[in-house]
N, C-alpha and C positions, 0 to 999 in steps of 0.2 A: 026693498032696498035703495041704499043710494046712486047718486047719482054717479057721483067718480065710479063708481066699482060698477054703475052701468059701462058710462063708458073702454073702461079700458079692460072692458073682457066680452067685450061685443062685438069684434074679430075669431074668439069661437066655437066650432060649433053651438049645433042645440046641444049633443049630448055628452061635446064637454059644463058648459052652456047649467045644466041641471045636474051631474057632480058638484060643476064648484057652488051652486046657489043649494045644495044636497052640503057642501063640509061645513058653510056660512052661516046655516039655520039649525046644523045638529051640532056640527064637535065635536062627532063621537070618537072614540075611534077607524068603527069600520069605516068613517066618510071615506077618514084619510086616508086611509089604510085600497079608496077607490079612489082618490084626487089625489092624488103627491107625485105621480107620474102621470099622467099629464100634460103634454108640451103643450104648451105657455105659449110659447116664444122658436120658432123654424133658425135664425137666424140674432144672433145665434144663437145653436142648439140649449135649450132652459127647460126642463121640463118643473114643475109649480113648489118641484120639492128642491131645486137644483138652485132654485132664484129663493124666498126661501131663511132656506143652511145664509146664500151671500148676504140675505138684507137683516136678522135676526142672531137673537142666541140658539137655540131654534137647542133644545132637549133632542137627542135623540129618540127616543120613548112620548116624543111633550107632539100637543095636539099644538097647533095654529091659528093663534088669532086671528081674528077679520082684520085688524089692522098691520099681522104679521101676514098676509096674503095679499094687504093694500100696497104694502111697503114689495109685494113680491113681483107682482102684476104691471103694476110703475116699472120696478125694475128693468123687468128685465119691456119695457113698451123704450125707457131711456135708451137701455143695450139696441134694441132694433130700430129702433134711429143712427142711436151712429153706426151701423154698421149698411145699412140703405145706403150715409153719407159715402160712408169709405170705398165702396161699390162704384159708388157717384163715381167718385178722384181720380175710382180709378181706371172707367172708364173715359173716362177725360182725357185724363192723365197721359189716352192710351191711341187717343189721335191723331 
């Protein structure tokens, strides 16, 4: 597995890693159905499907490619960093 993929989903639980790895390896409808509702970011709240829809033109009944998944994970990581930065700024302004 590509190092970039490993870094992006290293924080996901073991079960989520298994589902995501299955999707990356198999790329079939069953793997996608089992994986699309994975919460890949809690702040802001993003499921894998939500993130993929924000970074690709994925058809409703299409299975994302590994590059689509990578883009989605990267997007979630960036959004999480932005949310943390905003939260930190708000906490500092309240002091």
